[in-house]
BASE-475988 format. One record per residue (C-alpha): residue number from 0; residue in three letters; x, y, z. Coordinates in steps of 0.001 Angstrom, whole numbers. Layout:
# residues N
<pt><marpa>NUM</marpa><tilum>ALA</tilum><u>X</u><v>Y</v><w>Z</w></pt>
...
This chain:
# residues 224
<pt><marpa>0</marpa><tilum>THR</tilum><u>141185</u><v>125589</v><w>-60842</w></pt>
<pt><marpa>1</marpa><tilum>ASP</tilum><u>137807</u><v>123806</v><w>-60178</w></pt>
<pt><marpa>2</marpa><tilum>VAL</tilum><u>136364</u><v>127041</v><w>-58861</w></pt>
<pt><marpa>3</marpa><tilum>LYS</tilum><u>132657</u><v>126902</v><w>-58638</w></pt>
<pt><marpa>4</marpa><tilum>SER</tilum><u>131876</u><v>130600</v><w>-58353</w></pt>
<pt><marpa>5</marpa><tilum>LEU</tilum><u>132892</u><v>133766</v><w>-56688</w></pt>
<pt><marpa>6</marpa><tilum>LEU</tilum><u>130504</u><v>134571</v><w>-53850</w></pt>
<pt><marpa>7</marpa><tilum>LEU</tilum><u>129994</u><v>138062</v><w>-52476</w></pt>
<pt><marpa>8</marpa><tilum>ARG</tilum><u>128158</u><v>139302</v><w>-49332</w></pt>
<pt><marpa>9</marpa><tilum>PHE</tilum><u>127662</u><v>142836</v><w>-48144</w></pt>
<pt><marpa>10</marpa><tilum>ASN</tilum><u>126645</u><v>144395</v><w>-44662</w></pt>
<pt><marpa>11</marpa><tilum>ARG</tilum><u>125239</u><v>147818</v><w>-43747</w></pt>
<pt><marpa>12</marpa><tilum>THR</tilum><u>128663</u><v>149299</v><w>-42646</w></pt>
<pt><marpa>13</marpa><tilum>GLY</tilum><u>130106</u><v>149223</v><w>-46090</w></pt>
<pt><marpa>14</marpa><tilum>GLN</tilum><u>131978</u><v>145889</v><w>-46023</w></pt>
<pt><marpa>15</marpa><tilum>MET</tilum><u>132000</u><v>143161</v><w>-48505</w></pt>
<pt><marpa>16</marpa><tilum>ALA</tilum><u>133087</u><v>139489</v><w>-48130</w></pt>
<pt><marpa>17</marpa><tilum>ALA</tilum><u>134229</u><v>137540</v><w>-51172</w></pt>
<pt><marpa>18</marpa><tilum>TRP</tilum><u>135436</u><v>134030</v><w>-51471</w></pt>
<pt><marpa>19</marpa><tilum>SER</tilum><u>135668</u><v>131137</v><w>-54121</w></pt>
<pt><marpa>20</marpa><tilum>GLU</tilum><u>134504</u><v>127608</v><w>-53742</w></pt>
<pt><marpa>21</marpa><tilum>HIS</tilum><u>135818</u><v>124222</v><w>-55145</w></pt>
<pt><marpa>22</marpa><tilum>PHE</tilum><u>133195</u><v>122943</v><w>-57487</w></pt>
<pt><marpa>23</marpa><tilum>ASN</tilum><u>131907</u><v>120203</v><w>-55227</w></pt>
<pt><marpa>24</marpa><tilum>GLY</tilum><u>131669</u><v>122482</v><w>-52216</w></pt>
<pt><marpa>25</marpa><tilum>GLN</tilum><u>134447</u><v>120598</v><w>-50317</w></pt>
<pt><marpa>26</marpa><tilum>ALA</tilum><u>136649</u><v>123552</v><w>-49926</w></pt>
<pt><marpa>27</marpa><tilum>VAL</tilum><u>136312</u><v>127326</v><w>-49500</w></pt>
<pt><marpa>28</marpa><tilum>TYR</tilum><u>139387</u><v>129459</v><w>-50049</w></pt>
<pt><marpa>29</marpa><tilum>GLY</tilum><u>140542</u><v>133078</v><w>-50621</w></pt>
<pt><marpa>30</marpa><tilum>ALA</tilum><u>137868</u><v>134515</v><w>-48422</w></pt>
<pt><marpa>31</marpa><tilum>ARG</tilum><u>138565</u><v>138232</v><w>-47730</w></pt>
<pt><marpa>32</marpa><tilum>LEU</tilum><u>136833</u><v>141114</v><w>-45927</w></pt>
<pt><marpa>33</marpa><tilum>ILE</tilum><u>136813</u><v>144219</v><w>-48097</w></pt>
<pt><marpa>34</marpa><tilum>ASP</tilum><u>136106</u><v>147881</v><w>-46995</w></pt>
<pt><marpa>35</marpa><tilum>ILE</tilum><u>134240</u><v>149326</v><w>-49955</w></pt>
<pt><marpa>36</marpa><tilum>HIS</tilum><u>135092</u><v>152936</v><w>-48956</w></pt>
<pt><marpa>37</marpa><tilum>THR</tilum><u>138806</u><v>152577</v><w>-48493</w></pt>
<pt><marpa>38</marpa><tilum>GLY</tilum><u>139595</u><v>149379</v><w>-50678</w></pt>
<pt><marpa>39</marpa><tilum>THR</tilum><u>141420</u><v>147728</v><w>-47852</w></pt>
<pt><marpa>40</marpa><tilum>THR</tilum><u>141292</u><v>144075</v><w>-47513</w></pt>
<pt><marpa>41</marpa><tilum>LYS</tilum><u>141919</u><v>141383</v><w>-44835</w></pt>
<pt><marpa>42</marpa><tilum>PRO</tilum><u>141820</u><v>137641</v><w>-45157</w></pt>
<pt><marpa>43</marpa><tilum>PHE</tilum><u>139288</u><v>135741</v><w>-43098</w></pt>
<pt><marpa>44</marpa><tilum>PHE</tilum><u>140887</u><v>133074</v><w>-40891</w></pt>
<pt><marpa>45</marpa><tilum>LEU</tilum><u>139826</u><v>129832</v><w>-42324</w></pt>
<pt><marpa>46</marpa><tilum>GLY</tilum><u>142581</u><v>127490</v><w>-41056</w></pt>
<pt><marpa>47</marpa><tilum>GLY</tilum><u>145637</u><v>126049</v><w>-42769</w></pt>
<pt><marpa>48</marpa><tilum>GLU</tilum><u>146495</u><v>127627</v><w>-46053</w></pt>
<pt><marpa>49</marpa><tilum>ASN</tilum><u>143503</u><v>129821</v><w>-45853</w></pt>
<pt><marpa>50</marpa><tilum>THR</tilum><u>141178</u><v>127029</v><w>-46740</w></pt>
<pt><marpa>51</marpa><tilum>LEU</tilum><u>138079</u><v>125712</v><w>-45141</w></pt>
<pt><marpa>52</marpa><tilum>THR</tilum><u>137492</u><v>122044</v><w>-45746</w></pt>
<pt><marpa>53</marpa><tilum>VAL</tilum><u>134102</u><v>120688</v><w>-45086</w></pt>
<pt><marpa>54</marpa><tilum>CYS</tilum><u>132302</u><v>117362</v><w>-45660</w></pt>
<pt><marpa>55</marpa><tilum>ASN</tilum><u>131066</u><v>116571</v><w>-49259</w></pt>
<pt><marpa>56</marpa><tilum>ALA</tilum><u>128339</u><v>118995</v><w>-49981</w></pt>
<pt><marpa>57</marpa><tilum>SER</tilum><u>126900</u><v>118724</v><w>-53486</w></pt>
<pt><marpa>58</marpa><tilum>ASP</tilum><u>124889</u><v>121782</v><w>-52771</w></pt>
<pt><marpa>59</marpa><tilum>GLY</tilum><u>127677</u><v>123982</v><w>-51546</w></pt>
<pt><marpa>60</marpa><tilum>SER</tilum><u>129856</u><v>124597</v><w>-48687</w></pt>
<pt><marpa>61</marpa><tilum>VAL</tilum><u>129065</u><v>125785</v><w>-45136</w></pt>
<pt><marpa>62</marpa><tilum>LEU</tilum><u>129457</u><v>129244</v><w>-46336</w></pt>
<pt><marpa>63</marpa><tilum>SER</tilum><u>127292</u><v>129056</v><w>-49633</w></pt>
<pt><marpa>64</marpa><tilum>ASN</tilum><u>124278</u><v>130679</v><w>-47849</w></pt>
<pt><marpa>65</marpa><tilum>ALA</tilum><u>126328</u><v>132715</v><w>-45129</w></pt>
<pt><marpa>66</marpa><tilum>LEU</tilum><u>125644</u><v>136224</v><w>-44302</w></pt>
<pt><marpa>67</marpa><tilum>LEU</tilum><u>128030</u><v>138987</v><w>-43500</w></pt>
<pt><marpa>68</marpa><tilum>SER</tilum><u>127125</u><v>140697</v><w>-40068</w></pt>
<pt><marpa>69</marpa><tilum>ASP</tilum><u>127610</u><v>144312</v><w>-39295</w></pt>
<pt><marpa>70</marpa><tilum>ALA</tilum><u>130603</u><v>143219</v><w>-37225</w></pt>
<pt><marpa>71</marpa><tilum>GLY</tilum><u>132476</u><v>142004</v><w>-40257</w></pt>
<pt><marpa>72</marpa><tilum>GLN</tilum><u>131849</u><v>138263</v><w>-39415</w></pt>
<pt><marpa>73</marpa><tilum>LEU</tilum><u>130828</u><v>135664</v><w>-41750</w></pt>
<pt><marpa>74</marpa><tilum>VAL</tilum><u>128223</u><v>133412</v><w>-40173</w></pt>
<pt><marpa>75</marpa><tilum>GLY</tilum><u>126951</u><v>130229</v><w>-41819</w></pt>
<pt><marpa>76</marpa><tilum>ALA</tilum><u>125743</u><v>126515</v><w>-41300</w></pt>
<pt><marpa>77</marpa><tilum>GLN</tilum><u>125936</u><v>123420</v><w>-43464</w></pt>
<pt><marpa>78</marpa><tilum>ALA</tilum><u>122802</u><v>123213</v><w>-45454</w></pt>
<pt><marpa>79</marpa><tilum>ASN</tilum><u>123079</u><v>119450</v><w>-46050</w></pt>
<pt><marpa>80</marpa><tilum>ALA</tilum><u>122974</u><v>116302</v><w>-44036</w></pt>
<pt><marpa>81</marpa><tilum>CYS</tilum><u>126676</u><v>116314</v><w>-42950</w></pt>
<pt><marpa>82</marpa><tilum>SER</tilum><u>126220</u><v>115285</v><w>-39393</w></pt>
<pt><marpa>83</marpa><tilum>ASP</tilum><u>129634</u><v>116400</v><w>-38210</w></pt>
<pt><marpa>84</marpa><tilum>GLU</tilum><u>128979</u><v>119878</v><w>-39780</w></pt>
<pt><marpa>85</marpa><tilum>SER</tilum><u>125838</u><v>120549</v><w>-38043</w></pt>
<pt><marpa>86</marpa><tilum>GLY</tilum><u>126364</u><v>123694</v><w>-36005</w></pt>
<pt><marpa>87</marpa><tilum>LEU</tilum><u>127184</u><v>127405</v><w>-36625</w></pt>
<pt><marpa>88</marpa><tilum>TYR</tilum><u>130289</u><v>128810</v><w>-38178</w></pt>
<pt><marpa>89</marpa><tilum>ILE</tilum><u>131410</u><v>132281</v><w>-37337</w></pt>
<pt><marpa>90</marpa><tilum>LEU</tilum><u>134500</u><v>133424</v><w>-39303</w></pt>
<pt><marpa>91</marpa><tilum>SER</tilum><u>136441</u><v>136722</v><w>-38672</w></pt>
<pt><marpa>92</marpa><tilum>THR</tilum><u>139718</u><v>138031</v><w>-39675</w></pt>
<pt><marpa>93</marpa><tilum>ASP</tilum><u>141371</u><v>136517</v><w>-36691</w></pt>
<pt><marpa>94</marpa><tilum>ALA</tilum><u>139383</u><v>133574</v><w>-35568</w></pt>
<pt><marpa>95</marpa><tilum>HIS</tilum><u>137448</u><v>130606</v><w>-36701</w></pt>
<pt><marpa>96</marpa><tilum>THR</tilum><u>134730</u><v>129508</v><w>-34337</w></pt>
<pt><marpa>97</marpa><tilum>LYS</tilum><u>132483</u><v>126418</v><w>-34619</w></pt>
<pt><marpa>98</marpa><tilum>ILE</tilum><u>129406</u><v>126331</v><w>-32332</w></pt>
<pt><marpa>99</marpa><tilum>ALA</tilum><u>127793</u><v>123011</v><w>-31596</w></pt>
<pt><marpa>100</marpa><tilum>PRO</tilum><u>124124</u><v>122754</v><w>-32589</w></pt>
<pt><marpa>101</marpa><tilum>PRO</tilum><u>121235</u><v>122863</v><w>-30122</w></pt>
<pt><marpa>102</marpa><tilum>LYS</tilum><u>120944</u><v>119528</v><w>-28359</w></pt>
<pt><marpa>103</marpa><tilum>GLY</tilum><u>119022</u><v>117287</v><w>-30331</w></pt>
<pt><marpa>104</marpa><tilum>TYR</tilum><u>119018</u><v>119346</v><w>-33415</w></pt>
<pt><marpa>105</marpa><tilum>LEU</tilum><u>121022</u><v>120031</v><w>-36615</w></pt>
<pt><marpa>106</marpa><tilum>VAL</tilum><u>121469</u><v>123590</v><w>-37639</w></pt>
<pt><marpa>107</marpa><tilum>ARG</tilum><u>120654</u><v>123931</v><w>-41393</w></pt>
<pt><marpa>108</marpa><tilum>GLN</tilum><u>120180</u><v>127868</v><w>-42013</w></pt>
<pt><marpa>109</marpa><tilum>VAL</tilum><u>121352</u><v>131021</v><w>-40589</w></pt>
<pt><marpa>110</marpa><tilum>VAL</tilum><u>118816</u><v>133957</v><w>-41594</w></pt>
<pt><marpa>111</marpa><tilum>GLY</tilum><u>120235</u><v>136877</v><w>-39519</w></pt>
<pt><marpa>112</marpa><tilum>ALA</tilum><u>122876</u><v>138241</v><w>-37251</w></pt>
<pt><marpa>113</marpa><tilum>ASN</tilum><u>122438</u><v>141601</v><w>-35524</w></pt>
<pt><marpa>114</marpa><tilum>SER</tilum><u>124770</u><v>144259</v><w>-34051</w></pt>
<pt><marpa>115</marpa><tilum>ASN</tilum><u>124607</u><v>142589</v><w>-30516</w></pt>
<pt><marpa>116</marpa><tilum>GLY</tilum><u>125925</u><v>139272</v><w>-31805</w></pt>
<pt><marpa>117</marpa><tilum>GLN</tilum><u>122770</u><v>137459</v><w>-31740</w></pt>
<pt><marpa>118</marpa><tilum>ILE</tilum><u>122234</u><v>134918</v><w>-34575</w></pt>
<pt><marpa>119</marpa><tilum>ALA</tilum><u>118868</u><v>133657</v><w>-35716</w></pt>
<pt><marpa>120</marpa><tilum>ALA</tilum><u>118935</u><v>130124</v><w>-37346</w></pt>
<pt><marpa>121</marpa><tilum>ASN</tilum><u>116699</u><v>127243</v><w>-38229</w></pt>
<pt><marpa>122</marpa><tilum>ALA</tilum><u>117325</u><v>123635</v><w>-37260</w></pt>
<pt><marpa>123</marpa><tilum>ILE</tilum><u>115930</u><v>120200</v><w>-37834</w></pt>
<pt><marpa>124</marpa><tilum>PRO</tilum><u>115529</u><v>117475</v><w>-35178</w></pt>
<pt><marpa>125</marpa><tilum>GLN</tilum><u>117988</u><v>114602</v><w>-35273</w></pt>
<pt><marpa>126</marpa><tilum>SER</tilum><u>115232</u><v>112305</v><w>-34065</w></pt>
<pt><marpa>127</marpa><tilum>THR</tilum><u>112573</u><v>111307</v><w>-36426</w></pt>
<pt><marpa>128</marpa><tilum>ALA</tilum><u>110077</u><v>110885</v><w>-33648</w></pt>
<pt><marpa>129</marpa><tilum>ILE</tilum><u>106455</u><v>111860</v><w>-34495</w></pt>
<pt><marpa>130</marpa><tilum>LEU</tilum><u>106531</u><v>114869</v><w>-32152</w></pt>
<pt><marpa>131</marpa><tilum>SER</tilum><u>109933</u><v>116213</v><w>-33484</w></pt>
<pt><marpa>132</marpa><tilum>SER</tilum><u>109546</u><v>119317</v><w>-35514</w></pt>
<pt><marpa>133</marpa><tilum>PRO</tilum><u>111933</u><v>121736</v><w>-37260</w></pt>
<pt><marpa>134</marpa><tilum>ALA</tilum><u>112365</u><v>124925</v><w>-35019</w></pt>
<pt><marpa>135</marpa><tilum>GLY</tilum><u>113781</u><v>128359</v><w>-34996</w></pt>
<pt><marpa>136</marpa><tilum>PHE</tilum><u>116651</u><v>129294</v><w>-32513</w></pt>
<pt><marpa>137</marpa><tilum>VAL</tilum><u>118572</u><v>132386</v><w>-31471</w></pt>
<pt><marpa>138</marpa><tilum>TRP</tilum><u>122206</u><v>131981</v><w>-30382</w></pt>
<pt><marpa>139</marpa><tilum>ASN</tilum><u>122858</u><v>134843</v><w>-27884</w></pt>
<pt><marpa>140</marpa><tilum>GLY</tilum><u>126651</u><v>134388</v><w>-27624</w></pt>
<pt><marpa>141</marpa><tilum>THR</tilum><u>126442</u><v>131813</v><w>-24948</w></pt>
<pt><marpa>142</marpa><tilum>SER</tilum><u>123643</u><v>129629</v><w>-25518</w></pt>
<pt><marpa>143</marpa><tilum>TYR</tilum><u>120803</u><v>128798</v><w>-27833</w></pt>
<pt><marpa>144</marpa><tilum>LYS</tilum><u>117134</u><v>129909</v><w>-27113</w></pt>
<pt><marpa>145</marpa><tilum>ARG</tilum><u>114348</u><v>128031</v><w>-28952</w></pt>
<pt><marpa>146</marpa><tilum>LEU</tilum><u>111510</u><v>129988</v><w>-30477</w></pt>
<pt><marpa>147</marpa><tilum>THR</tilum><u>108373</u><v>128518</v><w>-28593</w></pt>
<pt><marpa>148</marpa><tilum>LEU</tilum><u>104948</u><v>128369</v><w>-30448</w></pt>
<pt><marpa>149</marpa><tilum>PRO</tilum><u>102697</u><v>131197</v><w>-29350</w></pt>
<pt><marpa>150</marpa><tilum>PHE</tilum><u>99944</u><v>129850</v><w>-27063</w></pt>
<pt><marpa>151</marpa><tilum>ILE</tilum><u>97105</u><v>130362</v><w>-29548</w></pt>
<pt><marpa>152</marpa><tilum>SER</tilum><u>99019</u><v>128737</v><w>-32346</w></pt>
<pt><marpa>153</marpa><tilum>LEU</tilum><u>99621</u><v>125704</v><w>-30055</w></pt>
<pt><marpa>154</marpa><tilum>LEU</tilum><u>95969</u><v>125353</v><w>-29489</w></pt>
<pt><marpa>155</marpa><tilum>SER</tilum><u>95311</u><v>125658</v><w>-33095</w></pt>
<pt><marpa>156</marpa><tilum>GLY</tilum><u>97583</u><v>122803</v><w>-34065</w></pt>
<pt><marpa>157</marpa><tilum>PHE</tilum><u>100600</u><v>124462</v><w>-35117</w></pt>
<pt><marpa>158</marpa><tilum>THR</tilum><u>103753</u><v>122460</v><w>-34529</w></pt>
<pt><marpa>159</marpa><tilum>GLN</tilum><u>106816</u><v>124190</v><w>-36126</w></pt>
<pt><marpa>160</marpa><tilum>THR</tilum><u>108596</u><v>127479</v><w>-35813</w></pt>
<pt><marpa>161</marpa><tilum>GLU</tilum><u>110791</u><v>129255</v><w>-38433</w></pt>
<pt><marpa>162</marpa><tilum>ALA</tilum><u>113014</u><v>132290</v><w>-37987</w></pt>
<pt><marpa>163</marpa><tilum>VAL</tilum><u>113186</u><v>134624</v><w>-40991</w></pt>
<pt><marpa>164</marpa><tilum>ALA</tilum><u>115080</u><v>137702</v><w>-39512</w></pt>
<pt><marpa>165</marpa><tilum>ILE</tilum><u>116276</u><v>139405</v><w>-36434</w></pt>
<pt><marpa>166</marpa><tilum>ASN</tilum><u>116659</u><v>143052</v><w>-35781</w></pt>
<pt><marpa>167</marpa><tilum>ASP</tilum><u>119182</u><v>144930</v><w>-33481</w></pt>
<pt><marpa>168</marpa><tilum>ALA</tilum><u>116657</u><v>144799</v><w>-30632</w></pt>
<pt><marpa>169</marpa><tilum>GLY</tilum><u>116690</u><v>141072</v><w>-30804</w></pt>
<pt><marpa>170</marpa><tilum>THR</tilum><u>113131</u><v>140819</v><w>-32072</w></pt>
<pt><marpa>171</marpa><tilum>VAL</tilum><u>112785</u><v>137826</v><w>-34337</w></pt>
<pt><marpa>172</marpa><tilum>ALA</tilum><u>110146</u><v>137683</v><w>-37178</w></pt>
<pt><marpa>173</marpa><tilum>GLY</tilum><u>109172</u><v>134259</v><w>-38712</w></pt>
<pt><marpa>174</marpa><tilum>ASN</tilum><u>106317</u><v>131884</v><w>-39218</w></pt>
<pt><marpa>175</marpa><tilum>VAL</tilum><u>104650</u><v>129008</v><w>-37440</w></pt>
<pt><marpa>176</marpa><tilum>THR</tilum><u>103450</u><v>125973</v><w>-39445</w></pt>
<pt><marpa>177</marpa><tilum>LYS</tilum><u>100986</u><v>123164</v><w>-39152</w></pt>
<pt><marpa>178</marpa><tilum>ARG</tilum><u>101864</u><v>119617</v><w>-40220</w></pt>
<pt><marpa>179</marpa><tilum>ASP</tilum><u>99195</u><v>120194</v><w>-43104</w></pt>
<pt><marpa>180</marpa><tilum>GLY</tilum><u>101235</u><v>123361</v><w>-44361</w></pt>
<pt><marpa>181</marpa><tilum>THR</tilum><u>99105</u><v>126021</v><w>-43091</w></pt>
<pt><marpa>182</marpa><tilum>SER</tilum><u>101362</u><v>128898</v><w>-42206</w></pt>
<pt><marpa>183</marpa><tilum>HIS</tilum><u>101031</u><v>132137</v><w>-40180</w></pt>
<pt><marpa>184</marpa><tilum>SER</tilum><u>103439</u><v>134898</v><w>-39594</w></pt>
<pt><marpa>185</marpa><tilum>ALA</tilum><u>104761</u><v>135251</v><w>-36191</w></pt>
<pt><marpa>186</marpa><tilum>VAL</tilum><u>107059</u><v>137526</v><w>-34043</w></pt>
<pt><marpa>187</marpa><tilum>TRP</tilum><u>109072</u><v>136891</v><w>-30984</w></pt>
<pt><marpa>188</marpa><tilum>GLN</tilum><u>110051</u><v>139814</v><w>-28712</w></pt>
<pt><marpa>189</marpa><tilum>ASN</tilum><u>112209</u><v>139010</v><w>-25798</w></pt>
<pt><marpa>190</marpa><tilum>LEU</tilum><u>111269</u><v>135360</v><w>-26870</w></pt>
<pt><marpa>191</marpa><tilum>SER</tilum><u>107627</u><v>136041</v><w>-25993</w></pt>
<pt><marpa>192</marpa><tilum>ALA</tilum><u>105759</u><v>134783</v><w>-29074</w></pt>
<pt><marpa>193</marpa><tilum>THR</tilum><u>102780</u><v>136411</v><w>-30920</w></pt>
<pt><marpa>194</marpa><tilum>ASP</tilum><u>100944</u><v>134790</v><w>-33814</w></pt>
<pt><marpa>195</marpa><tilum>ILE</tilum><u>100250</u><v>137561</v><w>-36276</w></pt>
<pt><marpa>196</marpa><tilum>GLY</tilum><u>97572</u><v>135479</v><w>-38152</w></pt>
<pt><marpa>197</marpa><tilum>THR</tilum><u>96490</u><v>136285</v><w>-41731</w></pt>
<pt><marpa>198</marpa><tilum>LEU</tilum><u>94033</u><v>138572</v><w>-43495</w></pt>
<pt><marpa>199</marpa><tilum>SER</tilum><u>90346</u><v>137842</v><w>-43871</w></pt>
<pt><marpa>200</marpa><tilum>GLY</tilum><u>89769</u><v>135735</v><w>-46909</w></pt>
<pt><marpa>201</marpa><tilum>PHE</tilum><u>93202</u><v>134265</v><w>-46753</w></pt>
<pt><marpa>202</marpa><tilum>LYS</tilum><u>94428</u><v>130865</v><w>-45283</w></pt>
<pt><marpa>203</marpa><tilum>HIS</tilum><u>98219</u><v>131546</v><w>-45018</w></pt>
<pt><marpa>204</marpa><tilum>SER</tilum><u>100598</u><v>134412</v><w>-44198</w></pt>
<pt><marpa>205</marpa><tilum>MET</tilum><u>104282</u><v>134445</v><w>-44612</w></pt>
<pt><marpa>206</marpa><tilum>THR</tilum><u>106982</u><v>136684</v><w>-43064</w></pt>
<pt><marpa>207</marpa><tilum>LEU</tilum><u>109391</u><v>138511</v><w>-45392</w></pt>
<pt><marpa>208</marpa><tilum>ALA</tilum><u>111330</u><v>140865</v><w>-43167</w></pt>
<pt><marpa>209</marpa><tilum>ILE</tilum><u>111545</u><v>142910</v><w>-39942</w></pt>
<pt><marpa>210</marpa><tilum>ASN</tilum><u>112926</u><v>146498</v><w>-39545</w></pt>
<pt><marpa>211</marpa><tilum>THR</tilum><u>114704</u><v>148280</v><w>-36682</w></pt>
<pt><marpa>212</marpa><tilum>ASP</tilum><u>111439</u><v>149524</v><w>-35266</w></pt>
<pt><marpa>213</marpa><tilum>GLY</tilum><u>109989</u><v>145992</v><w>-35169</w></pt>
<pt><marpa>214</marpa><tilum>MET</tilum><u>107534</u><v>146380</v><w>-37968</w></pt>
<pt><marpa>215</marpa><tilum>VAL</tilum><u>107051</u><v>143129</v><w>-39914</w></pt>
<pt><marpa>216</marpa><tilum>LEU</tilum><u>106632</u><v>142825</v><w>-43622</w></pt>
<pt><marpa>217</marpa><tilum>ALA</tilum><u>104352</u><v>139842</v><w>-44466</w></pt>
<pt><marpa>218</marpa><tilum>CYS</tilum><u>102195</u><v>138587</v><w>-47213</w></pt>
<pt><marpa>219</marpa><tilum>ALA</tilum><u>98839</u><v>136756</v><w>-47139</w></pt>
<pt><marpa>220</marpa><tilum>TYR</tilum><u>98037</u><v>134171</v><w>-49719</w></pt>
<pt><marpa>221</marpa><tilum>ASN</tilum><u>95936</u><v>130985</v><w>-50565</w></pt>
<pt><marpa>222</marpa><tilum>THR</tilum><u>96988</u><v>127799</v><w>-52192</w></pt>
<pt><marpa>223</marpa><tilum>GLN</tilum><u>95097</u><v>125830</v><w>-54761</w></pt>
């Protein structure tokens, strides 16, 4: 009863995650990991009565925008302003792990998890100070590393970093943004940042994906 929808996620190893959500996003239940090749299923460990309860979230639960890693883990973060649900969630068939957010930030989006357990996420600052800006982070299994601005971007007035994807080598593709909305694609290799820039005749560029060889797919565009 009161089921919002059935949500499905897939990974590259032939696994699928499936679960249902309460209509107002306050509960997730029945989450299972399914091997597409064999048809075997295992329940994710969500807590008591196989139910994950979160704060009131009209835009969905902590898993609404989750992804399924190749390790068979559901990785997600609370998308709305629930201060007590501001970190990372990692759910497996035998554990339910909540990781506190980076100091001074609230995690709002998980964009990638590679085969080495690194997680790329985006967070907003808890403070509303004028120098505070959203930023991309990588969780390496023990701590967060912030995606710093490329030097040339910093000189050009860019203030914000955003992660879009991470590959198995740990290279992160994303964007850097100015306060006026100007955006450039960027890449972080060993957390060393490079501003990719944009094409001649275009003001903006935006990252879409990165492959296992570190090649970044991006688009260039202008706004009216």
